[in-house]
N, C-alpha and C positions, 0 to 999 in steps of 0.2 A: 440464592443458590446461583453459582457461576454456570452459565449456558455455553460459554465459548468452547469451541473444539480446537482452536489454534492459539498458540502461544503469541502474546503480543511482546514485542521487544522494543524498549525505549531506543529511539534512533532519531537524531536530528540531522536531516539532510535537506537541501534546497530541492524543491520539486516544481516543475511546471505543470499545471493543470490546464489542458486545452479543452475548451468547450466551443465546438465549431472552430472558427478562425481566431478565437479570443484566447490569448495566453494569460494565465493568472499565475503568478509566482508566489509560492508559499513555503513553509517548512514542515516537515514531519514531526510528529510527536512520538508516535510509535508505529510499527509495522508488523503485520502477520503474513502468513502464507495466502490469506484471502481478502486482505484489506489494508488500508492505510488510514491513520488518523492524523489530521493536519491542523495547523493553526486556522482559525476562522478567517473567512473573506466574504464580504457582503455581496460580491459578484457571483458567488457559486450558490446555486439553489438545489434544494432536494429534488431527486428524480432525474436530474440531468444526467445524460451519458457523457462521458468525457475520456480523454487520453491523458495519462499520467506519464511524465517523463522525468526520471531521476538520474542525474549524471553523478557516477561515483568517482569518476576522474575524467580527463580529457578523452579518453579512448573507450570508456565503458559507460554505457547507459542501460537503465532498465526502463523498458517502455511497455505499457500495458493499457488495456481498455477497461474502463470502469463505470460505475453508476454512483452518483452521490446518494448515500443513504440518509445522511443527516447533514444539515447545514444551518448554523445559528450563531449567536454571538460568542458561544463558548468553544465551538469545534466545527470541523469539517470531517465527515467520515465517508470514505469512498470504498466500496466493495468491488474486488476485481471480477471482471467478467471473462477476460481472455488475456493471455500472455504468451509470447512466442518462446521457443525452447531456450535460446541463449539468454534472454532476460530472466526466465524462470531459474536457470542455473545461477546467475548473479544474485537474484532475490534470495534463493536458498542459502547461499554462501554468506551473504550479508547477514541473514537471521542467525545462522549458526555462529558466525563470529561474534555477534553481539548478545546472544542468548546466554543466560546463566547455565543452561544445560544444553549443549549443541546436539547431543544425541536425541533430545526430545523433539527437535525439529525434524529429524530423519524419521522418527517413529510416527509422527503425525502424518507423514506422507503415506503411510500404509493404511490409514484410516480415512474413509471418505468424509469430506467436510460437509457435504450436503446429502440429504435423504430425498 
């Protein structure tokens, strides 16, 4: 049974994952309103807090704070902890643009992701 409350959208973007002062460059596999699934990297460990920066173009970046939920040879999964208003706007638009059903993304915003 599917437990996800947020639509995951396939999207391949270059991202920088900052753990302290260490920058790790990787690529997204899919994105939701609450997290990101990235290509694996042995330098990223489960439980670490991080900053994720995704440059959509030279002027637009999505920056958020997160925590690594899973890190292994197959995947890296980061849960979002906080995001500023401007980055959230860009994240929402990115998801709507890439989703099969853009209205579903808007609908998800009216339902709490966490209990």
